[in-house]
N, C-alpha and C positions, 0 to 999 in steps of 0.2 A: 505493501501499499503506501503510495505515496504522501510526504509530511506536506498540510495546508500549513500557510501561514493566515493567521487569521485576524482580522480587521475588530476586536471590543466593544462594541458600543452603549453598553452599559454593563450593569454587574449582575452575575448569576442568580437568581433568586425561585424558589419554591413552585411552582407549578402546582399547585393543589387548589387554585382557583381561576377559572376562565380567564386569562388577560389578553391585550393587545400589546404586553411588554414593550410598549409609550411607542407601539405604532413600528413595530420591528417588521421586516421583510423574509428575513434569512434571521436563523431558527438555529443555536445549538441546543441540542436535548441529550442532557448525559441520564443513563437508568441506573444510580444508584442503588436499587435496592435488587433484594434475592434472588424477583424475580422476575417474568415481562409485564407490562407493563403498557396499557393503551391510550396512544395520544392522540386526541381529537381537536381539529380545526373545523374551527365553524367559523357563520356570519348570519350576526341579529338570529342569534338560536340555533339557528340551522345548520348538521353537519355534511360541514364541506370535504370533509376525510378525517379518516383513520388511516391508521399504523400503528404494530404492534414492536413494539421497541424490549429484547432483551435485555435478559438482567449485565451492567455491568457496559453495553453496546453503549453509541454516540450517533446521531443521525441528525445528519441538520434539515429543517424544515423548509420552505419557500412558503408563505404565506402574501396575501394583502396584509394593507397595514392596518385595517380595518378591522378584518378578521383573529378569534382570539384561537386562542393554546390553552389547553391543557394534559394534567394527567393526576397520576399520585402527587401525593404533597415532596415522599422520596427527589421524583427526578427534578433534577437541576437545567435551567433554559438561561440563556442569555444570545441577543441581539448581535449580531458579527455582518462584520464583511470580508470579504474573501480581499487580501492584500499579493503583492509578491513579493 
């Protein structure tokens, strides 16, 4: 796997409640639990999409600024941009 350079656009936070992460459009999600967790992206309360993230994995989710993202409280997320 190639290394990625990330530009942090905020502070990491738990995804215990649905949030836009201050209008984030690209989000790094890390599952810090012992089991798989469902991550949900929604717009105005209607689910746009979901993905299961297994224990210890990191995924990158692209979303609209007005969409929310949510998962379990032990799941961490931060708004990012990719750098050079």
